[in-house]
All heavy atoms as an XYZ file, in Angstrom:
892
protein
N       0.896     -1.221     -0.050
C      -0.006      0.072     -0.030
C       0.863      1.239     -0.089
O       1.801      1.304      0.740
C      -0.873      0.050      1.292
C      -1.833      1.221      1.371
S      -2.696      1.491      2.832
C      -3.327     -0.010      3.434
N       0.539      2.133     -0.936
C       1.395      3.507     -0.893
C       0.841      4.410      0.166
O      -0.292      4.424      0.550
C       1.040      4.159     -2.263
C       1.866      3.440     -3.451
O       2.879      2.896     -3.121
O       1.337      3.517     -4.582
N       1.792      5.105      0.721
C       1.421      6.015      1.730
C       1.952      7.439      1.317
O       3.091      7.632      0.993
C       2.238      5.622      2.977
C       1.792      6.469      4.181
C       2.434      5.928      5.439
O       2.569      4.769      5.736
O       2.862      6.807      6.280
N       1.030      8.292      1.303
C       1.294      9.643      0.884
C       1.573     10.485      2.036
O       0.752     10.456      2.960
C       0.131     10.308      0.026
O      -0.237      9.435     -1.054
C       0.398     11.703     -0.363
N       2.644     11.379      1.947
C       3.108     12.149      3.049
C       2.826     13.535      2.703
O       3.578     13.904      1.609
C       4.483     11.872      3.635
C       4.547     10.358      4.127
C       4.923     12.771      4.639
C       5.943      9.919      4.492
N       2.168     14.300      3.419
C       1.977     15.868      2.990
C       3.014     16.506      4.030
O       2.889     16.311      5.254
C       0.628     16.237      3.209
C      -0.307     15.635      2.147
C      -1.020     14.547      2.442
C      -0.430     16.226      0.987
C      -1.911     13.855      1.515
C      -1.089     15.660     -0.071
C      -1.996     14.431      0.179
O      -2.787     13.914     -0.758
N       3.696     17.476      3.549
C       4.608     18.226      4.293
C       4.239     19.675      4.157
O       3.954     20.203      3.035
C       6.117     17.961      3.918
C       6.997     18.363      4.872
C       8.451     17.874      4.385
C       9.503     18.011      5.370
N      10.777     17.728      4.970
N       4.030     20.394      5.256
C       3.785     21.894      5.229
C       5.109     22.695      5.121
O       6.068     22.234      5.743
C       3.041     22.214      6.470
C       1.570     21.718      6.550
C       1.050     22.056      7.820
N       0.812     23.540      7.772
C      -0.123     24.152      8.390
N      -1.141     23.591      8.910
N      -0.084     25.417      8.422
N       5.005     23.633      4.475
C       6.254     24.622      4.443
C       6.484     25.310      5.653
O       5.556     25.433      6.546
C       6.007     25.531      3.158
O       5.087     26.575      3.541
N       7.610     25.702      5.975
C       8.018     26.524      7.258
C       7.179     27.774      7.201
O       6.673     28.210      8.351
C       9.381     26.715      7.221
C      10.187     25.506      7.436
C      11.721     25.889      7.478
C      12.558     24.691      7.665
N      13.943     24.816      7.797
N       6.879     28.412      6.119
C       6.090     29.598      6.184
C       4.545     29.321      6.448
O       4.012     30.019      7.406
C       6.141     30.311      4.776
C       5.171     31.429      4.588
C       7.441     30.716      4.300
N       4.092     28.233      6.073
C       2.689     27.894      6.446
C       2.693     27.599      7.887
O       1.697     27.947      8.494
C       2.192     26.694      5.682
N       3.643     26.902      8.453
C       3.764     26.543      9.848
C       3.734     27.842     10.611
O       3.016     27.970     11.718
C       4.956     25.652     10.226
C       4.535     24.187      9.790
O       3.362     23.832      9.568
O       5.618     23.396      9.630
N       4.690     28.693     10.349
C       4.760     29.958     11.075
C       3.447     30.773     10.969
O       3.015     31.253     11.919
C       5.794     30.817     10.430
C       6.156     32.079     11.107
C       7.065     32.966     10.418
C       7.220     34.343     11.073
N       8.092     35.124     10.432
N       2.820     30.843      9.780
C       1.640     31.658      9.675
C       0.417     31.035     10.518
O      -0.372     31.690     11.266
C       1.089     31.720      8.263
C       2.020     32.668      7.439
O       2.721     33.461      8.042
N       1.956     32.542      6.178
N       0.373     29.679     10.609
C      -0.639     29.117     11.342
C      -0.459     29.266     13.028
O      -1.360     29.219     13.766
C      -0.832     27.638     11.031
O       0.330     26.840     11.460
N       0.864     29.380     13.330
C       1.107     29.543     14.781
C       0.838     30.967     15.245
O       0.559     31.176     16.407
C       2.626     29.142     15.080
C       2.826     27.807     15.089
C       4.182     27.548     15.636
N       5.278     28.181     14.914
C       6.010     27.638     13.895
N       5.709     26.463     13.479
N       6.929     28.350     13.262
N       0.994     31.906     14.240
C       0.677     33.319     14.615
C      -0.696     33.633     14.708
O      -1.455     33.273     13.848
C       1.336     34.330     13.646
C       2.892     34.365     13.558
C       3.440     35.213     12.441
O       2.665     35.746     11.747
O       4.665     35.330     12.348
N      -1.099     34.199     15.840
C      -2.553     34.382     16.158
C      -2.832     35.824     15.321
O      -1.944     36.771     15.555
C      -2.904     34.561     17.568
C      -2.969     33.288     18.252
C      -3.378     33.434     19.617
C      -3.312     32.169     20.346
N      -3.778     32.307     21.833
N      -3.927     35.881     14.626
C      -4.277     37.065     14.008
C      -4.833     38.025     15.131
O      -5.570     37.785     15.927
C      -5.355     36.858     13.024
C      -5.688     38.036     12.274
C      -6.660     37.690     11.083
C      -6.849     38.904     10.301
N      -7.674     38.776      9.219
N      -4.131     39.177     15.169
C      -4.535     40.103     16.245
C      -5.806     40.850     15.907
O      -6.006     41.339     14.807
C      -3.425     41.173     16.379
C      -3.596     42.215     17.472
C      -2.534     43.138     17.647
C      -2.774     43.997     18.814
N      -1.868     45.025     18.938
N      -6.754     40.782     16.796
C      -7.991     41.518     16.632
C      -7.835     42.902     16.861
O      -7.037     43.389     17.527
C      -9.084     40.836     17.545
O      -8.793     41.039     18.908
N      -8.736     43.723     16.009
C      -8.670     45.108     16.260
C      -9.628     45.568     17.267
O     -10.669     45.108     17.591
C      -9.112     45.799     14.805
C      -8.128     45.494     13.651
C      -8.650     46.105     12.390
C      -6.717     46.088     13.904
N      -9.331     46.710     17.808
C     -10.026     47.335     18.848
C     -10.538     48.731     18.508
O      -9.797     49.514     17.716
C      -9.322     47.512     20.174
C      -9.042     45.992     20.739
O      -9.967     45.297     20.910
N      -7.807     45.791     21.004
N     -11.655     49.243     19.014
C     -12.204     50.385     18.720
C     -12.314     51.138     20.087
O     -12.922     50.672     20.999
C     -13.648     50.343     18.096
C     -14.168     51.625     17.630
C     -13.457     52.300     16.650
C     -15.692     51.268     17.103
N     -11.600     52.357     20.111
C     -11.648     53.118     21.435
C     -12.289     54.546     21.150
O     -12.057     55.242     20.105
C     -10.157     53.255     21.801
C      -9.539     52.116     22.336
C      -8.252     52.209     22.855
C      -7.717     50.902     23.337
N      -6.474     50.974     24.010
N     -13.141     54.942     22.004
C     -13.910     56.252     21.922
C     -14.214     56.595     23.436
O     -14.541     55.839     24.216
C     -15.082     56.204     20.955
C     -16.219     55.554     21.562
C     -17.328     56.166     22.063
C     -16.467     54.141     21.672
N     -18.294     55.184     22.490
C     -17.777     53.852     22.233
C     -15.713     52.909     21.358
C     -18.271     52.707     22.486
C     -16.194     51.794     21.649
C     -17.438     51.559     22.304
N     -13.925     57.917     23.620
C     -14.363     58.512     24.934
C     -13.689     57.608     26.082
O     -12.571     57.480     26.009
C     -15.785     58.645     25.168
C     -16.431     59.701     24.064
C     -17.983     59.667     23.831
O     -18.637     58.794     24.501
N     -18.457     60.536     23.220
N     -14.443     57.161     26.957
C     -13.970     56.161     28.050
C     -14.301     54.721     27.660
O     -14.370     54.020     28.654
C     -14.292     56.560     29.437
C     -13.766     57.985     29.731
O     -12.615     58.216     29.360
N     -14.630     58.758     30.304
N     -14.470     54.407     26.349
C     -14.927     53.135     26.155
C     -13.960     52.425     25.103
O     -13.256     53.042     24.403
C     -16.371     53.214     25.360
C     -17.442     53.869     26.328
O     -17.666     53.254     27.284
N     -17.976     54.962     25.848
N     -14.035     51.189     25.130
C     -13.212     50.251     24.204
C     -14.019     48.982     23.923
O     -14.736     48.455     24.811
C     -11.963     49.964     24.782
O     -11.201     49.240     23.993
N     -13.931     48.511     22.615
C     -14.479     47.167     22.398
C     -13.623     46.517     21.267
O     -13.091     47.212     20.525
C     -15.877     47.272     21.947
C     -16.110     48.002     20.624
S     -18.000     48.225     20.161
C     -18.485     46.518     19.984
N     -13.608     45.272     21.154
C     -13.159     44.481     20.099
C     -13.965     44.523     18.973
O     -15.240     44.353     19.131
C     -12.736     43.005     20.481
O     -11.901     43.063     21.631
C     -12.260     42.336     19.435
N     -13.422     44.789     17.765
C     -14.299     44.803     16.642
C     -14.924     43.423     16.202
O     -14.217     42.458     16.288
C     -13.588     45.359     15.288
C     -13.118     46.842     15.323
C     -12.416     47.083     13.998
C     -14.324     47.595     15.462
N     -16.321     43.343     16.068
C     -16.941     42.162     15.718
C     -17.244     42.180     14.234
O     -16.700     43.041     13.521
N     -18.000     41.275     13.867
C     -18.562     41.120     12.489
C     -19.140     42.390     11.962
O     -18.957     42.810     10.852
C     -19.403     39.870     12.306
C     -19.530     39.534     10.875
C     -19.672     38.081     10.678
N     -19.768     37.683      9.411
C     -18.989     37.684      8.371
N     -17.718     37.945      8.580
N     -19.415     37.324      7.149
N     -20.130     42.975     12.743
C     -20.948     44.053     12.346
C     -21.092     44.984     13.559
O     -21.499     44.636     14.444
C     -22.311     43.752     11.718
O     -22.016     42.862     10.697
C     -23.147     44.902     11.347
N     -20.714     46.361     13.470
C     -21.008     47.308     14.448
C     -21.762     48.444     13.889
O     -21.266     49.092     12.877
C     -19.612     47.752     15.082
C     -18.985     46.612     15.751
C     -19.878     48.821     16.059
C     -17.663     46.931     16.265
N     -22.968     48.808     14.493
C     -23.658     49.940     14.009
C     -23.390     51.098     14.944
O     -23.284     50.884     16.178
C     -25.231     49.658     13.965
O     -25.656     49.193     15.263
C     -25.460     48.655     12.820
N     -23.355     52.345     14.401
C     -22.959     53.564     15.126
C     -24.116     54.580     14.916
O     -24.448     54.807     13.677
C     -21.668     54.077     14.714
C     -20.542     52.975     14.925
C     -21.288     55.348     15.557
C     -19.276     53.465     14.280
N     -24.678     55.089     15.977
C     -25.622     56.167     15.621
C     -26.152     56.661     17.061
O     -25.693     56.205     18.143
N     -27.222     57.541     16.910
C     -27.855     58.152     18.088
C     -28.890     57.352     18.608
O     -29.165     57.278     19.849
C     -28.387     59.437     17.722
C     -28.675     60.369     18.867
C     -29.109     61.712     18.323
N     -30.355     61.672     17.775
C     -30.738     62.101     16.480
N     -29.870     62.657     15.728
N     -31.929     62.093     15.979
N     -29.407     56.342     17.838
C     -30.571     55.455     18.294
C     -30.049     54.440     19.163
O     -28.928     53.864     19.131
C     -31.150     54.741     17.006
C     -32.413     54.045     17.411
O     -32.352     52.819     17.956
O     -33.450     54.484     17.026
N     -30.872     54.099     20.368
C     -30.381     53.199     21.354
C     -30.261     51.741     20.777
O     -29.713     50.934     21.598
C     -31.395     53.149     22.458
C     -31.578     54.421     23.053
C     -30.424     54.763     24.110
N     -30.432     56.081     24.593
C     -29.273     56.770     24.813
N     -28.127     56.304     24.694
N     -29.455     58.047     25.286
N     -30.793     51.551     19.678
C     -30.516     50.029     19.061
C     -29.216     49.877     18.306
O     -28.933     48.735     17.925
C     -31.681     49.766     18.077
C     -32.984     49.728     18.764
O     -33.204     49.094     19.833
N     -34.108     50.181     18.174
N     -28.322     50.851     18.371
C     -27.070     50.658     17.663
C     -26.085     49.960     18.660
O     -26.156     50.080     19.901
C     -26.581     52.102     17.324
C     -27.269     52.750     16.227
O     -27.123     52.120     15.054
N     -27.949     53.710     16.394
N     -25.049     49.340     18.061
C     -24.073     48.787     18.934
C     -23.357     49.873     19.656
O     -23.042     49.780     20.856
C     -23.058     48.034     18.053
O     -23.697     47.170     17.031
C     -21.988     47.227     18.809
N     -22.967     50.949     19.072
C     -22.361     52.218     19.719
C     -23.368     53.249     19.527
O     -23.690     53.710     18.516
C     -21.008     52.489     19.093
C     -20.024     51.371     19.220
C     -20.437     53.778     19.667
C     -18.712     51.565     18.512
N     -23.804     53.741     20.784
C     -24.649     54.976     20.825
C     -23.959     56.117     21.167
O     -23.267     56.257     22.158
C     -25.823     54.552     21.868
C     -26.709     55.821     22.020
C     -26.472     53.263     21.512
N     -24.087     57.106     20.218
C     -23.469     58.522     20.406
C     -24.483     59.378     20.692
O     -25.284     59.830     19.744
C     -22.464     58.895     19.263
C     -21.370     57.859     18.912
C     -20.712     58.297     17.709
C     -20.471     57.764     19.983
N     -24.694     59.988     21.966
C     -25.607     60.920     22.241
C     -25.225     62.278     21.852
O     -24.637     62.975     22.656
C     -26.030     60.813     23.704
C     -27.174     61.693     24.082
O     -27.994     62.028     23.291
O     -27.309     61.937     25.356
N     -25.442     62.664     20.583
C     -24.979     63.878     20.173
C     -25.976     64.286     18.984
O     -26.236     63.505     18.044
C     -23.538     63.701     19.400
C     -22.799     64.870     18.822
O     -23.570     65.892     18.553
O     -21.690     64.729     18.570
N     -26.334     65.523     18.972
C     -27.462     65.956     17.880
C     -26.760     66.017     16.545
O     -27.561     66.030     15.564
C     -27.842     67.391     18.323
C     -26.866     67.878     19.411
C     -26.256     66.635     19.931
N     -25.487     65.953     16.473
C     -24.891     65.920     15.105
C     -24.737     64.546     14.529
O     -24.323     64.341     13.388
C     -23.358     66.576     15.149
C     -23.275     68.038     15.552
C     -21.870     68.438     15.842
C     -23.934     68.833     14.590
N     -25.151     63.630     15.281
C     -25.073     62.193     14.886
C     -26.441     61.648     14.446
O     -27.413     62.005     15.119
C     -24.605     61.246     15.875
C     -24.682     59.864     15.639
C     -23.099     61.546     16.401
N     -26.589     61.101     13.379
C     -27.833     60.578     12.760
C     -28.285     59.351     13.603
O     -27.450     58.695     14.241
C     -27.662     60.215     11.298
O     -27.499     61.260     10.480
N     -29.511     58.940     13.494
C     -29.917     57.808     14.292
C     -29.257     56.614     13.926
O     -28.914     55.767     14.748
C     -31.501     57.687     14.081
C     -32.283     58.684     14.907
C     -33.924     58.303     14.633
N     -34.693     59.550     15.056
C     -34.938     60.558     14.524
N     -34.655     60.640     13.142
N     -35.707     61.432     15.004
N     -29.000     56.355     12.629
C     -28.301     55.168     12.110
C     -27.323     55.874     11.192
O     -27.500     56.070     10.087
C     -29.161     54.286     11.267
C     -30.015     53.386     12.122
C     -30.715     52.193     11.538
N     -29.933     51.658     10.478
C     -29.042     50.596     10.641
N     -28.808     50.165     11.757
N     -28.417     49.971      9.624
N     -26.072     56.161     11.736
C     -25.061     56.985     11.193
C     -24.168     56.252     10.226
O     -23.890     56.591      9.125
C     -24.261     57.728     12.124
C     -23.580     58.946     11.639
N     -23.951     60.203     11.886
C     -22.393     59.157     11.092
C     -23.162     60.976     11.237
N     -22.071     60.367     10.781
N     -23.644     55.181     10.741
C     -22.473     54.388     10.030
C     -22.514     52.959     10.587
O     -23.082     52.656     11.555
C     -21.128     55.162     10.245
N     -21.812     52.156      9.672
C     -21.730     50.737     10.060
C     -20.208     50.229      9.813
O     -19.720     50.751      8.775
C     -22.800     49.855      9.342
C     -22.665     48.442      9.834
C     -22.504     49.932      7.736
C     -23.888     47.611      9.357
N     -19.640     49.450     10.636
C     -18.384     48.907     10.471
C     -18.626     47.396     10.241
O     -19.441     46.725     11.009
C     -17.513     49.126     11.578
C     -17.216     50.497     11.879
C     -16.159     48.290     11.475
C     -16.374     50.878     13.082
N     -18.149     46.869      9.047
C     -18.351     45.447      8.727
C     -17.071     44.760      8.435
O     -16.174     45.310      7.867
C     -19.360     45.390      7.517
C     -20.680     45.787      7.724
C     -21.548     45.790      6.378
O     -21.222     46.462      5.593
O     -22.445     45.077      6.507
N     -16.968     43.550      8.796
C     -15.821     42.604      8.533
C     -16.071     41.883      7.341
O     -17.235     41.162      7.156
C     -15.528     41.746      9.790
C     -14.252     40.849      9.528
C     -14.650     39.458      9.019
O     -15.708     39.020      9.279
O     -13.692     38.954      8.412
N     -15.180     41.962      6.260
C     -15.326     41.001      5.156
C     -13.941     40.495      4.897
O     -12.926     41.173      4.628
C     -15.639     42.099      3.862
C     -16.987     42.722      4.106
C     -17.265     43.616      2.816
C     -18.677     44.309      3.072
N     -18.863     45.227      1.958
N     -14.050     39.220      4.964
C     -12.853     38.341      4.725
C     -11.523     38.806      5.602
O     -10.547     38.963      5.019
C     -12.503     38.274      3.303
C     -13.620     37.525      2.567
S     -13.389     37.395      0.728
C     -11.830     36.965      0.516
N     -11.775     39.107      6.831
C     -10.675     39.597      7.629
C     -10.310     41.035      7.598
O      -9.417     41.520      8.255
N     -10.993     41.780      6.838
C     -10.659     43.353      6.711
C     -11.925     44.027      7.053
O     -13.056     43.544      6.710
C     -10.261     43.621      5.256
O      -9.116     42.748      4.887
C      -9.934     45.066      5.208
N     -11.666     45.133      7.891
C     -12.984     45.825      8.264
C     -12.929     47.177      7.488
O     -12.020     47.690      7.186
C     -12.543     46.336      9.854
C     -12.805     45.080     10.703
C     -11.616     44.476     11.066
C     -14.020     44.725     11.210
C     -11.783     43.383     11.892
C     -14.090     43.701     12.087
C     -12.969     42.952     12.435
O     -13.192     41.988     13.237
N     -14.367     47.540      7.220
C     -14.731     48.583      6.449
C     -15.765     49.393      7.172
O     -16.560     48.779      7.856
C     -15.306     48.212      5.022
C     -14.326     47.442      4.175
C     -14.087     45.991      4.297
C     -13.375     48.095      3.261
C     -13.217     45.396      3.522
C     -12.607     47.415      2.495
C     -12.396     46.110      2.629
O     -11.559     45.405      1.816
N     -15.753     50.691      7.065
C     -16.738     51.509      7.569
C     -17.580     52.170      6.370
O     -16.919     52.445      5.205
C     -16.290     52.619      8.428
C     -17.492     53.379      9.237
C     -15.299     53.538      7.658
C     -16.956     54.272     10.403
N     -18.892     52.226      6.590
C     -19.695     52.816      5.559
C     -20.730     53.789      6.149
O     -21.288     53.576      7.196
C     -20.533     51.629      4.825
C     -21.411     52.058      3.725
C     -21.892     50.894      2.992
N     -22.205     49.685      3.704
C     -23.427     49.407      4.069
N     -24.524     50.074      3.746
N     -23.569     48.160      4.728
N     -20.692     54.957      5.556
C     -21.735     56.002      5.992
C     -22.998     55.542      5.458
O     -23.301     55.213      4.393
C     -21.280     57.319      5.516
C     -22.257     58.428      5.939
O     -23.392     58.645      5.348
O     -21.943     59.094      6.975
N     -24.107     55.636      6.453
C     -25.454     55.206      6.062
C     -26.325     56.349      5.510
O     -27.515     56.377      5.746
C     -26.051     54.373      7.276
C     -25.345     53.164      7.656
C     -25.989     52.711      8.905
C     -25.292     52.100      6.524
N     -25.813     57.303      4.943
C     -26.537     58.507      4.387
C     -26.752     59.467      5.550
O     -27.768     60.097      5.463
N     -25.865     59.656      6.415
C     -26.006     60.597      7.497
C     -26.052     62.041      7.072
O     -25.556     62.417      6.025
C     -24.802     60.320      8.512
O     -23.579     60.819      7.843
N     -26.557     62.810      7.908
C     -26.781     64.208      7.546
C     -25.402     64.978      7.641
O     -25.026     65.848      6.737
C     -27.576     65.001      8.643
O     -28.879     64.418      8.622
C     -27.879     66.419      8.250
N     -24.636     64.671      8.589
C     -23.263     65.280      8.780
C     -22.023     64.615      8.348
O     -20.920     64.888      8.887
C     -23.203     65.816     10.286
C     -24.158     66.786     10.563
O     -24.411     67.838      9.876
N     -25.095     66.680     11.510
N     -22.105     63.472      7.678
C     -20.991     62.677      7.168
C     -20.201     62.006      8.308
O     -20.348     62.386      9.455
C     -20.020     63.614      6.398
O     -20.743     64.185      5.311
N     -19.445     60.995      7.773
C     -18.556     60.218      8.508
C     -17.231     60.517      7.979
O     -16.967     60.621      6.803
C     -18.876     58.726      8.489
O     -20.203     58.514      9.022
C     -17.877     57.940      9.281
N     -16.160     60.710      8.938
C     -14.859     61.035      8.391
C     -13.821     60.041      8.928
O     -13.941     59.436      9.971
C     -14.412     62.453      9.026
C     -15.152     63.625      8.568
C     -16.351     63.948      9.109
C     -14.679     64.421      7.514
C     -17.061     65.000      8.608
C     -15.429     65.521      7.060
C     -16.742     65.699      7.547
O     -17.412     66.878      7.186
N     -12.957     59.642      7.981
C     -11.828     58.669      8.357
C     -10.542     59.409      8.088
O     -10.350     59.790      6.823
C     -11.923     57.309      7.490
C     -10.759     56.419      7.797
C     -13.290     56.718      7.865
N      -9.721     59.598      9.074
C      -8.449     60.285      9.012
C      -8.678     61.755      8.305
O      -7.984     62.155      7.491
C      -7.423     59.440      8.116
C      -7.157     58.091      8.784
O      -7.188     58.086     10.073
N      -6.871     57.158      8.023
N      -9.722     62.299      8.815
C     -10.119     63.693      8.526
C     -10.710     63.754      7.079
O     -10.894     65.005      6.559
C      -8.988     64.720      8.698
C      -8.467     64.783     10.107
C      -7.400     65.785     10.253
C      -7.018     65.800     11.779
N      -5.945     66.857     11.966
N     -10.896     62.689      6.400
C     -11.439     62.686      5.029
C     -13.028     62.290      5.050
O     -13.071     61.211      5.489
C     -10.675     61.772      4.053
C      -9.284     62.292      3.824
O      -8.998     63.424      3.589
N      -8.146     61.491      4.158
N     -13.893     62.989      4.566
C     -15.252     62.588      4.461
C     -15.386     61.378      3.547
O     -14.818     61.283      2.577
C     -16.005     63.809      3.968
C     -15.031     64.492      3.154
C     -13.656     64.288      3.739
N     -16.342     60.511      3.967
C     -16.726     59.357      3.057
C     -18.076     59.613      2.498
O     -18.949     60.033      3.338
C     -16.528     57.941      3.726
C     -17.325     57.820      4.947
C     -15.091     57.610      4.000
C     -17.171     56.457      5.531
N     -18.373     59.383      1.319
C     -19.557     59.637      0.719
C     -20.590     58.659      1.384
O     -20.298     57.375      1.664
C     -19.470     59.436     -0.839
C     -18.628     60.333     -1.327
C     -18.483     60.225     -2.906
C     -19.120     61.814     -1.272
N     -21.936     58.992      1.195
C     -22.845     57.925      1.730
C     -22.825     56.524      0.858
O     -22.580     56.535     -0.374
C     -24.287     58.600      1.284
C     -23.893     60.116      1.296
C     -22.550     60.128      0.780
N     -22.824     55.606      1.672
C     -22.842     54.222      1.082
C     -21.301     53.861      0.554
O     -21.219     52.833     -0.133
C     -23.834     53.926      0.067
C     -25.297     53.828      0.894
O     -25.403     53.242      1.824
N     -26.117     54.635      0.273
N     -20.496     54.704      0.736
C     -19.063     54.406      0.204
C     -18.435     53.769      1.409
O     -18.539     54.052      2.548
C     -18.226     55.710     -0.105
C     -16.893     55.481     -0.357
C     -16.008     56.774     -0.477
O     -16.549     57.783      0.026
N     -14.951     56.742     -1.205
N     -17.664     52.671      0.992
C     -16.781     51.849      1.937
C     -15.451     52.479      2.081
O     -14.706     52.740      1.128
C     -16.755     50.406      1.655
C     -18.147     49.795      1.786
C     -18.027     48.165      1.638
O     -17.100     47.841      0.918
O     -18.814     47.502      2.234
N     -14.918     52.506      3.335
C     -13.481     52.960      3.445
C     -12.897     51.841      4.359
O     -13.369     51.555      5.431
C     -13.626     54.392      4.159
C     -12.120     54.810      4.476
C     -11.433     55.307      3.242
C     -10.103     55.906      3.635
N      -9.183     56.033      2.488
N     -11.639     51.358      3.968
C     -10.909     50.470      4.566
C     -10.441     50.983      5.946
O      -9.876     51.985      6.045
C      -9.748     49.794      3.814
C      -9.008     48.669      4.459
C      -7.958     48.207      3.579
C      -7.172     47.184      4.152
N      -6.030     46.705      3.197
N     -10.530     50.076      7.025
C      -9.979     50.599      8.312
C      -8.692     49.741      8.802
O      -8.765     48.599      8.361
C     -10.964     50.330      9.459
C     -12.378     51.279      9.315
C     -13.342     50.910     10.354
C     -11.889     52.711      9.375
N      -7.877     50.234      9.257
C      -6.645     49.583      9.864
C      -6.084     50.219     11.120
O      -6.726     51.280     11.447
C      -5.684     49.625      8.859
C      -5.305     50.987      8.261
C      -4.415     50.968      6.964
O      -4.300     49.935      6.292
N      -3.906     52.123      6.500
N      -5.190     49.579     11.783
C      -4.732     50.244     13.078
C      -4.251     51.612     12.737
O      -3.540     51.849     11.783
C      -3.636     49.247     13.412
C      -3.966     47.925     12.936
C      -4.600     48.281     11.498
N      -4.692     52.515     13.651
C      -4.291     53.812     13.579
C      -5.344     54.704     12.837
O      -5.214     55.896     12.734
N      -6.310     54.191     12.151
C      -7.403     54.962     11.538
C      -8.186     55.671     12.704
O      -8.478     55.146     13.725
C      -8.402     54.006     10.883
O      -7.825     53.303      9.711
N      -8.594     56.906     12.390
C      -9.344     57.802     13.282
C     -10.662     58.000     12.478
O     -10.740     58.538     11.326
C      -8.560     58.924     13.631
C      -9.431     59.905     14.497
C      -7.273     58.712     14.324
N     -11.734     57.628     13.205
C     -13.183     57.866     12.794
C     -13.731     59.089     13.462
O     -13.697     59.117     14.726
C     -13.988     56.689     12.827
C     -13.264     55.495     12.159
C     -15.406     57.036     12.322
C     -13.923     54.208     12.596
N     -14.172     60.128     12.768
C     -14.913     61.145     13.310
C     -16.390     61.180     12.949
O     -16.674     61.118     11.831
C     -14.298     62.538     13.101
C     -12.972     62.732     13.556
O     -11.976     62.470     12.929
N     -12.907     63.163     14.950
N     -17.324     61.091     14.009
C     -18.783     61.051     13.886
C     -19.233     62.114     14.827
O     -19.041     61.970     16.010
C     -19.325     59.740     13.978
C     -18.843     58.805     12.998
C     -20.898     59.917     14.024
C     -19.232     57.238     13.154
N     -19.924     63.203     14.222
C     -20.355     64.297     15.085
C     -19.143     64.797     15.849
O     -18.033     65.118     15.339
N     -19.167     64.896     17.239
C     -18.086     65.428     18.108
C     -17.286     64.375     18.585
O     -16.348     64.725     19.305
C     -18.655     66.348     19.262
C     -19.459     67.461     18.839
C     -19.989     68.282     19.983
C     -20.919     69.541     19.627
N     -21.534     70.101     20.715
N     -17.506     63.089     18.195
C     -16.866     61.942     18.752
C     -15.791     61.462     17.790
O     -15.867     61.540     16.554
C     -17.877     60.809     18.981
O     -18.835     61.015     19.955
N     -14.647     61.095     18.413
C     -13.538     60.512     17.807
C     -13.338     59.109     18.176
O     -13.275     58.713     19.403
C     -12.155     61.269     18.109
C     -10.977     60.794     17.378
C      -9.753     61.861     17.614
O      -9.726     62.876     16.846
O      -9.045     61.380     18.519
N     -13.305     58.139     17.248
C     -13.264     56.811     17.524
C     -11.889     56.318     16.873
O     -11.526     56.623     15.665
C     -14.251     55.856     16.857
C     -15.661     56.325     17.522
C     -16.361     57.410     16.564
C     -16.540     55.080     17.467
N     -11.125     55.576     17.544
C      -9.670     55.179     17.005
C      -9.566     53.643     16.946
O     -10.059     52.846     17.844
C      -8.489     55.624     18.071
C      -8.498     57.102     18.091
C      -7.390     57.546     19.001
C      -7.232     59.074     19.080
N      -6.269     59.522     19.924
N      -9.043     53.178     15.898
C      -8.842     51.778     15.636
C      -7.286     51.412     16.148
O      -6.471     52.090     15.716
C      -8.943     51.328     14.140
C     -10.328     51.811     13.542
C      -8.646     49.932     13.941
C     -11.372     51.066     14.003
N      -7.317     50.411     17.035
C      -6.039     50.136     17.616
C      -5.694     48.527     17.373
O      -6.664     47.845     17.100
C      -5.858     50.431     19.150
O      -6.959     49.755     19.893
C      -6.089     51.886     19.292
């Protein structure tokens, strides 16, 4: 009987041993690990509630797609900013460590 032996490369072994670091979101005196979907807005049904009249009820959403996080403005009145640049309604912007999100008077940082 033939016996097939599969050998993993050293790079594959190293990559599988390294844990993928999860991203965190920090704002005001709060912090949370980014999940699959995070909604941001003034409405109490959002994951992150920002009590600010400049924030729309459903202002923005952060979504994970294949290990990468993106933020999308949900047609807010006062826009969503990433690194001081406004994003258009329904436009996705890639987030990475160091990204700064401004919504209303709030600043949220990706760490």
